[in-house]
N, C-alpha and C positions, 0 to 999 in steps of 0.2 A: 777711482776706477782701477780695476786689476790690470796690471801690465801683462803683455802677452807671455812673458817668460814665467809668470806665476800661475797661469791658467793650467788646470789639470788636463792631461792628454785626452783627446776625444777620438772616437771612431777608430780608424786604422792605427792611429798613434798609440792609443791605449792597448789595442790588441798586440801591436808590435812589442811594446814594453813588457806586456804580460808574458809573451813568448820568450823574450830575452831573459826575463826574471826566472822563468822556469828552467831555461838552459843553464843559467848561472848557478842554480842550486846544485846541479850535478857536476859543475866544473870544480867545485870545492866540496867533495863528498864528505870528507871528515867533518867539516864545519856544519854542513847540513844535517848529517847524521846526529851530531851532538845536540843540535837544537831540537830535532825531532824526538830524540830520546828524552830530553828534559820535559818537553811538552807532553809526551806520551805518559811519562811517569807522573806528572802533575794531574793529568786527566784520570789516570788509573787510580791514583790515591784518593781523589774526590769521590769517584764512583764506588770504590771499596769502602770508604768511610761511611757513606750513607747506606750502602747495601748491608754492611755489618750492623749498623745501628738499627735499621728497620727490621732486619731479620732477627736480631737479638730480642727486641721488644715484642715482635710477633710471636716468637717462640715461647716467651714467658706467658703471653696471652693464651696460646694454644695449650701449653702444659697445664696452666691453671684451669682452663676450660674443660680439659679432658678429665680433671679430677672433680671439679665442682659442678659443672654443667655438661656440655657436649659441644663439639665443633659446630653442629647445627641441630636445633631442636624444633620439631614440628608440633605445634599445639594450637589451641584455640586462642583467639584474641582475648576472650573473656578470662581464660585461665592465666594468660600472660599478665594481664592487669590485676587479676584477683585469683591467686592460687588456691581455689576451693575445688575439691574433687567433683563437686556438682557441675563444674565447667569443663569436664574432661572430654576427650575425643570419643566419638560414637563408634567409629570404624577404623581402628588402628591398622589392620591388615591392608585396607585400601590405601591408606596414606603411605605405608611401607612400599607397596607395589609402585605407586606413582613416583615416590622419591628415588627408588632404585633404578628408574628409567634414565635418570641423569648419570652420565658416565663418571662424574666426579664423586658420586656417592658409592662407597665401597662396603658399607654395612649399615644395618638399621636394627634398633632394639627398642621395644616398648618399655615404658616406665610408668610408675605411679608415685608421685611425690606427695607427701602429706605430713602434717604436723602430728606428733605423737608424744606420749609420755612413757618413758622407760622406767621400770621399777625393779630394783633388786631387794634382797632381804634387808638392806642397810639404808638405802636412800632412793631418790627418784631424780630423773633428769629429762628435761624437755628437748626434743630434737626434731629436725626435719627428716623424716624417714623416707627411704626410697625402695619401692618394690621393683625388682629387676628379674629379667630372664637370665639365670646363671650361665646358660650356654651361649648367650649372645652379648652380654654386657661388656665382655672384654674387647669386642670389636670397636666400641664407641667410647670406652672409658679406660683410664689407667688405674682405677681403684682396685680391680682384681690383682693387678701386678704389684700393688703396694701393700699387700698383706704380708706382714713380717712374721706372724705366728699363726699357726693353724692353717686353715684352708678357706677357699671360696665356698659359697653356698652350693649344696648338692641337690637341694629340693626344699619343699615346705617343712616348717617346723624348726628352721635354723635362722640364725642372725649373725651378721658380721658387724663389729663396732670399730670406730676409731679408737686408738689407744687412749686418748684423753677421756673420751666418754666412759670407756671401761674402767679406767682408774677412778673416776669420780663415783661410779656406781659400785666400785669395789667388786667387780665381776671378773671371773677367771674363765679360761677356756673349759668348756664342758658344763658350766653351770647354767641354770635357767634364768632368763630375764623375761619379765612380763612387759607387754606393750599395750597401752590403752589408747583408744582413738575415739573421738567424737565423730561418728560416721553419719551418713545420710539417713540411715535407719535407726540411729540412736547410738549410745555408748557400746563399744565393742572392745574385747580384750583377747589376747592370746599369750600363751607361755611358750617361749622359743629358747632353744639351746644355743649358747655362744660357741661358734666354731672357728672364728677367725678374728684377728686384730689387724687393723690398718695402721701403718706408720709411714705416712707420706712426707713427713717433715714439714707439713704445712698446717698451722693451727686451724685454718678454715675447714680443713678436712679431718684432722685427727681429733678435734674437739667437738665435732658435731655430726659425724657420719654414722648412719645406721642403715644397713642393707638387709632386706628380707626378700624372700621369694615372691614373685609376682602373684602367685595364687594366694598366698597369705595376705598380701596387700589388698587384693580384691575382696577377700573375706572381711577384712577389717574396715575398708572404706565403703564398700558397696558399689565401687566402680566396676563395670563389666568389661570395659575396654582398657584405656590407659589415659593418663593425663598428658602424655606426650610421647613422641617417637624420636629417639636420639639417632643422629646420622653421623657416620664416619666420613669426613671430607678432608683431603690433604691440606696441609698448612698453606695459608695464603689464598685458598679458593673458597673459603667459607661464605663470604658475602656474595660472590658470583653464583655459587650453587644455590644459596637461599633465594636469590632473585629469580633464577631460572625455575625453581620449584614453585615459587609463589605465582609465577605466570600461568601455571597449570592447575593450581589449587582453586577450589570454589568455596564460596561462603565465607565464614569467619575463621577458617583454618589458615594458619600462616607458618612459614619457616623462618626461624630467627637465628642469625649467625651468632657466634660466640661473643662478638663485640656488643651485641644488644642484650645478651644474657648476663654479661658481666659488666654492666654499665659503669660502675664505680672504678673497677680496675682499668677499663678502657680509658676513662678520663684521666686516671693517674698515669698510664703509659703515654697518652697523648701529651700530657704535661711534661713527661720526661723527654719526649722527642723535641718539644719546644725548647727545653733547657739545653738540648744538644746543638741548637742552631748557632749560638755564639761560638762554640767550639768548632763547628763546621765552617763558620765564616773565618775564624782564625786559621783553620787548616787551608782554606781556599786562599787566604792572604799570603801564607807562606808559599803556596804553589805559584801564585801570581808573581811574587817577588823573584822566585827562581826562574820563571819563564822570562820575565822582564830583563833581569840581569844578563841572562844568556843571550837574548836577542840584542841588547844594547852593546855588549862586549863584542859579539860576532860582527856587528856593523862597524863599530869604531876602530877595530883593528884592520879595517880595509880602507882607511882613509887615503893611503898612498895609491891604492888601486883606483879609488874614485877620482883622485887628482889626475891620473892618466886619462881616465874616461872623459872628464870634462875638457882636458886639453885637446882631445881628439874631436870635440865638437858637440858633445851632448850637454845641453845647458843644465844648470843646477836644479831647476824645477823638475825637469823630466827625470833627472837622476834620483831626486827625492822620491818620485813616484815609482821608479824602478826598485829602490830599496824597500818601499812600502809593499809592493807586489811580492818581493822575495820573502818578507816577513810573514805576509798573509799565507803564502803557499806553504812555507815550512811549518808554521803553527797549525795550519789545517791538516797537514799530513800527520803531525804529532797527535793532534786531537782525535783524528779518525783511528790511528793506531791505539791510542789510549782507551778509546771506547771499546774497541774490539777486545783488547787485553783485559780491560776492567770487567766487562760483562762476561767474558770468557772465564775469568778467575772466579766470579760469583757462581757461574754455572758449575764449575769444577768443585767448588766448596759444597754446593748443594748435592752434587752427585756423590761425593765421597764422605760427607758429614765431617770434614776435617776440623770444623769449628767446635764440634760437640765436646770432645775431651778437653780442649783448651778452655772453653767458656765455663764448663762445670767445675774444672779444677781451679780456675782463676777467680771466678765470681761466686762460687758456691757459698763461701762463708759470708760474702757481702750481701747476699740476697736471702738470708734466712727469713722464713715466713712466707716466701713465695715458692710455688712449684717451679722447678728448673729441670727441664728434660735434657737428656744427653743427645737429643736430635735437634741440632741448631741449624736452621736454614738461613741463607743470606737473601736479602731483598733483591728483586729484579725489576724495579719500577723504572719507567721511561724518564721520569723527572730527574734522575741522576745525570742523564746526558745533558739536560737543560742546565743543571747546576754547574757542571764542568764547562759547558759552552760559554756561559756568562763569565766565568772566571778566566778562561783562556782568551775570550774576545777582549775583555777589559785589559788583560795583561798585554795582548798583542797591540792594542790601541796605544797604551801608555809607552810600550817599548818602541813603537814606531815614531812617536812624536819627537822625542829628543834627537835621535839620529837623523830623521828627515829634516828637522830644523837646522841641524849642524851642516848637513849636506847642502842645503839651500844657500848657506853662507860660506860655502867652501871656496878657499883660495887655492887654485890648482898648483901654483908654484910652491906654496907652503906645504900643501898636502904631499907632494911628491918628495919633499925633503924629510917627511915623517918616517921614522924607523919603526 
């Protein structure tokens, strides 16, 4: 049976100890401030670690998506499963108008994607060609900005190729390239003049890209509308925008976020995030050790003070609860301050794009083969607060156990002789 001196305080007793613990925090402001700073730093570090990791991986996905696909693509379910021009959209303008009603959608451009055979006087090459509206494609894609030689399409009769494709065809700017298509109405062919070369630094783009005017694509494929409508959506809002648009679409037409358009890359980045978990746990462990050490030291250096308190009539059990309340209050203050500073730092980094130059300079050579934009955003997900909360709560628990146990066994006379 638990002795009365060991029972936790109840009712007014607990409230009185809590009030006393709160006042004690401000009697030793320097000690309290040190503990709050350590806890805040640990919390901020955890929030920043996961915010940077998620933002970095999301930025890679977004950069790759704006080169290979789109932030969001509206197309038919049949075309998404079977990219045959026969499954194209019937009324692209209506889809554009509906999509642009969402405030997150900043631009829209129709496209026709189709398989084609390119021929030069020397060889031939199979590609997945894309018919685009030259005046609007730059809103939803980074391909026009990746042209290193020549220029973007100005109208029908022209073609832009990835540098790798042009090299294999041995085609140069100004020369003509033939494009053959097995269209709905039978074989079709056009002769187009090469006006631009894309050098995105990404094999998936440079070795397979062929852009032609939307009018030429319609002539070749027989599609009167478009196979899809690409949408410009800010980083991190692709899934939410696609879900909102899908709620207003009818029939078999759907909006697909970049994560569904680049499934293999999405799975690869998800695996990378899983691989970061051990590092995140190690990071949290270091933070917990720092918090635990600070709390324990701040309590043990007050043993003389505790001896005086016990000699004045407060029993060891209630003193242990007093110490526990102080630890809880101080770590809670540090945790709240760390969350405010952590999410504030992530917000500032997003506002200023301070991570862009650092990441492209540091990781550029390590990520060859993947598109890497100089616009790097930090993640702002609520689960970062949960990760930090678990770490700080466990650290506070462990840091309170040892001092509280020592206080319970406190000998007032011996404690008052402690230097």
